[in-house]
SEGU-857608 format. One record per residue (C-alpha): residue number from 1; residue in three letters; x, y, z. Coordinates in steps of 0.5 Angstrom, whole numbers, always signed. Layout:
BEGIN
n,res,px,py,pz
NUM,ALA,X,Y,Z
...
END
This chain:
BEGIN
n,res,px,py,pz
1,MET,+0,+0,+0
2,ARG,+3,+7,-2
3,THR,+0,+11,+3
4,SER,-3,+10,+10
5,PRO,-10,+8,+12
6,GLU,-11,+16,+14
7,ARG,-9,+18,+8
8,PHE,-13,+13,+4
9,PHE,-19,+15,+9
10,GLY,-18,+23,+7
11,ASP,-18,+22,+0
12,LEU,-24,+17,+0
13,MET,-28,+22,+4
14,ALA,-26,+28,-1
15,SER,-28,+24,-7
16,LEU,-35,+21,-4
17,SER,-36,+29,-2
18,VAL,-36,+31,-9
19,HIS,-43,+27,-10
20,ALA,-46,+29,-4
21,ASP,-54,+30,-4
22,PRO,-57,+34,+2
23,VAL,-64,+32,-1
24,ARG,-62,+25,-1
25,ALA,-58,+25,+5
26,ALA,-64,+27,+9
27,SER,-68,+22,+6
28,GLU,-64,+16,+7
29,GLN,-63,+18,+14
30,ALA,-70,+18,+15
31,TYR,-71,+11,+12
32,LEU,-66,+8,+15
33,LYS,-68,+11,+22
34,SER,-60,+13,+23
35,GLN,-57,+18,+27
36,ARG,-51,+18,+23
37,GLU,-48,+24,+18
38,PHE,-50,+22,+11
39,LEU,-47,+25,+5
40,GLY,-53,+22,+1
41,VAL,-49,+19,-4
42,SER,-52,+13,-8
43,VAL,-50,+6,-7
44,PRO,-48,+5,-14
45,VAL,-43,+11,-14
46,SER,-40,+10,-7
47,ARG,-38,+3,-10
48,LYS,-35,+6,-16
49,VAL,-32,+11,-12
50,VAL,-29,+6,-7
51,ARG,-27,+1,-13
52,GLU,-23,+7,-15
53,GLU,-19,+9,-9
54,ILE,-17,+2,-7
55,GLY,-14,+1,-14
56,ARG,-11,+8,-14
57,HIS,-8,+7,-7
58,ASP,-6,-1,-9
59,VAL,-10,-3,-3
60,VAL,-10,-11,-5
61,ALA,-6,-14,+1
62,HIS,-9,-17,+7
63,ASP,-7,-13,+12
64,ASP,-8,-6,+8
65,VAL,-15,-8,+6
66,LEU,-17,-10,+14
67,ALA,-13,-3,+16
68,VAL,-16,+2,+11
69,ALA,-23,-2,+12
70,GLU,-22,-1,+20
71,CYS,-20,+6,+19
72,CYS,-26,+8,+15
73,TRP,-31,+4,+20
74,GLU,-28,+8,+26
75,HIS,-31,+14,+23
76,PRO,-38,+16,+25
77,SER,-41,+17,+18
78,PHE,-46,+12,+15
79,ASP,-42,+13,+8
80,ALA,-35,+12,+12
81,ARG,-38,+5,+15
82,ARG,-42,+3,+8
83,ALA,-35,+5,+5
84,ALA,-31,+0,+10
85,SER,-37,-6,+8
86,GLU,-35,-4,+0
87,ILE,-28,-5,+1
88,LEU,-28,-11,+5
89,ALA,-33,-14,-1
90,LEU,-29,-12,-6
91,ARG,-23,-15,-3
92,ALA,-26,-21,+0
93,SER,-22,-26,-3
94,VAL,-16,-24,+1
95,LEU,-20,-25,+8
96,VAL,-19,-31,+12
97,PRO,-23,-35,+18
98,ALA,-19,-31,+23
99,ASP,-22,-25,+20
100,LEU,-29,-27,+22
101,THR,-27,-24,+29
102,VAL,-27,-17,+26
103,LEU,-33,-18,+21
104,GLU,-37,-20,+27
105,ALA,-35,-14,+31
106,MET,-37,-10,+25
107,LEU,-44,-13,+24
108,ARG,-46,-13,+32
109,ASP,-44,-5,+31
110,ALA,-47,-4,+24
111,GLU,-54,-2,+26
112,THR,-57,-3,+19
113,TRP,-59,-8,+14
114,ALA,-56,-3,+9
115,ILE,-49,-5,+12
116,VAL,-50,-12,+15
117,ASP,-53,-15,+9
118,VAL,-46,-13,+5
119,ILE,-41,-15,+10
120,ALA,-45,-22,+11
121,ALA,-47,-24,+4
122,LYS,-40,-22,+1
123,SER,-35,-22,+6
124,VAL,-37,-27,+11
125,GLY,-40,-31,+5
126,SER,-33,-31,+1
127,ILE,-30,-34,+7
128,VAL,-35,-39,+8
129,ARG,-34,-41,+1
130,ARG,-27,-42,+1
131,HIS,-26,-44,+8
132,ALA,-32,-48,+9
133,GLU,-31,-52,+15
134,ASP,-28,-47,+20
135,ALA,-32,-42,+18
136,GLY,-38,-47,+18
137,ARG,-37,-47,+26
138,VAL,-37,-40,+27
139,LEU,-44,-39,+23
140,ASP,-47,-45,+27
141,ARG,-45,-40,+33
142,TRP,-48,-34,+30
143,ALA,-54,-38,+28
144,ALA,-56,-39,+35
145,ASP,-53,-33,+38
146,PRO,-58,-30,+44
147,ASP,-56,-23,+43
148,SER,-56,-20,+36
149,PHE,-61,-22,+31
150,TRP,-57,-19,+26
151,ILE,-51,-24,+28
152,ARG,-57,-29,+26
153,ARG,-59,-26,+20
154,SER,-52,-26,+18
155,ALA,-51,-33,+19
156,LEU,-57,-34,+14
157,LEU,-55,-29,+9
158,ALA,-47,-32,+9
159,LEU,-50,-38,+5
160,LEU,-54,-33,+0
161,ASP,-49,-32,-6
162,ASP,-48,-39,-7
163,LEU,-55,-42,-6
164,ARG,-57,-37,-11
165,ALA,-52,-39,-16
166,GLY,-54,-46,-15
167,ALA,-49,-49,-11
168,GLY,-48,-48,-3
169,ASP,-50,-51,+3
170,TRP,-57,-53,+3
171,GLU,-57,-57,+9
172,ARG,-54,-52,+13
173,PHE,-59,-46,+11
174,GLY,-65,-51,+13
175,ARG,-62,-52,+20
176,TYR,-61,-45,+21
177,ALA,-68,-43,+18
178,ASP,-71,-49,+22
179,SER,-69,-46,+28
180,MET,-71,-39,+27
181,LEU,-77,-40,+23
182,HIS,-82,-38,+29
183,GLU,-78,-32,+31
184,LYS,-82,-26,+31
185,GLU,-77,-21,+28
186,PHE,-78,-18,+22
187,PHE,-71,-18,+19
188,ILE,-70,-26,+20
189,ARG,-77,-27,+18
190,LYS,-75,-23,+11
191,ALA,-68,-26,+11
192,ILE,-71,-34,+11
193,GLY,-76,-32,+6
194,TRP,-70,-28,+1
195,VAL,-65,-34,+1
196,LEU,-71,-39,-1
197,ARG,-74,-34,-6
198,ASP,-67,-33,-10
199,THR,-65,-41,-9
200,SER,-72,-42,-12
201,LYS,-70,-39,-19
202,LYS,-65,-45,-20
203,ARG,-68,-50,-16
204,PRO,-75,-49,-15
205,ASP,-77,-57,-13
206,MET,-72,-57,-8
207,VAL,-74,-51,-5
208,TRP,-82,-53,-5
209,ALA,-80,-59,-2
210,TRP,-78,-56,+4
211,VAL,-83,-50,+4
212,GLU,-89,-55,+3
213,PRO,-89,-58,+10
214,ARG,-87,-52,+14
215,ARG,-93,-47,+11
216,ASP,-97,-47,+17
217,ASP,-91,-45,+21
218,MET,-88,-39,+16
219,SER,-90,-32,+18
220,GLY,-93,-28,+12
221,VAL,-87,-25,+10
222,THR,-83,-31,+9
223,ARG,-88,-34,+5
224,ARG,-89,-29,+1
225,GLU,-82,-29,-1
226,ALA,-81,-36,-1
227,LEU,-87,-37,-6
228,LYS,-85,-31,-11
229,TYR,-82,-35,-16
230,LEU,-85,-42,-15
231,GLY,-91,-41,-19
232,GLY,-98,-44,-18
233,ARG,-95,-49,-13
234,GLY,-97,-44,-7
235,THR,-104,-43,-9
236,GLY,-108,-43,-3
237,LEU,-103,-43,+3
238,ARG,-106,-39,+8
END
């Protein structure tokens, strides 16, 4: 890395500030019910700026990736924290199981799905894909976490990208989903349905075989998401 994490952060925030939109910022802050500062930069633009800056600063090596991500995370603004999640996602291939400790701390402190989902699906998901045994033990603990529904949601979403691609650990997802099926928390109900919905695009029969015997135990939001691409199979479900 050619510059310090602090120099990287300064350049990144300067580049993001060029695209600041106060109207969007107020809208995003209200939508996410957050007290953090917002620049009002759209997700595609933010991702583009992050990609350009990590390329310009040659942020490639494992320790550099963690250093700049943690530097961004320490800043109180939403855009800085979102940038941290995008840095980790764009350089997820260098992450290893030991980094799940850092990612877990971020997930517990993330406050919103807008950051949790990126870290869980992209960064944690990449580690799970490449280090299934070690990462799987961590996910098992997360799925049963008694304190944070964000951590339980992350255990589900870490499996999402592989399952939607027609691969992944379906058995593990089924275990997690069964253990959370009766939860009242909206973000858990939505996550279960989301994974079922996206998995059903490539493997509808497998998803339907899981959904059908559980149809009366599912919340409305889980059921609606799960059945979205299953055609008429769900007709008449309560």
